C-alpha positions, -999 to +999 in steps of 0.1 A: -116+098-373-117+129-351-135+130-318-157+159-308-151+151-272-123+177-268-143+204-285-173+198-262-152+197-231-136+230-241-170+246-247-183+233-214-153+249-197-161+282-213-198+280-202-187+272-166-163+302-167-191+325-179-215+312-152-188+319-125-182+354-139-146+345-149-153+352-186-160+386-199-191+389-221-191+417-247-220+434-263-222+432-301-211+468-302-180+462-280-171+431-301-174+451-334-155+481-320-125+459-310-124+445-346-130+479-362-162+467-379-197+481-380-225+471-356-245+457-385-216+435-396-216+419-361-253+415-360-252+396-393-224+373-379-246+365-349-277+359-371-257+336-394-242+319-363-207+326-375-197+336-340-206+320-307-229+340-284-250+339-253-286+350-256-301+364-224-337+372-232-334+395-263-299+406-254-269+390-271-235+387-254-203+374-270-176+357-249-143+376-250-126+343-260-147+343-292-129+375-303-096+356-301-111+325-318-126+346-346-093+364-352-073+331-352-098+314-375-096+343-401-059+350-398-041+347-431-004+341-424+023+361-441+043+345-469+081+342-469+099+369-487+113+363-522 
């Protein structure tokens, strides 16, 4: 049985980094530009909660670490040559 304790601890660390200004927050546009995707694509990912974000009033900000996590989660490894 897996424990969620490590996951929560990591998330709490990220929130503390954001609060201290040690974590860069990206706008949706910046997040999408770095991935080469459209603004609407990113907006849908936020609406569907497929990426983690911080909501400040009506503004949405995405932690820079979420960019790395998203790439890692969607990476399809190369197969060995024939």
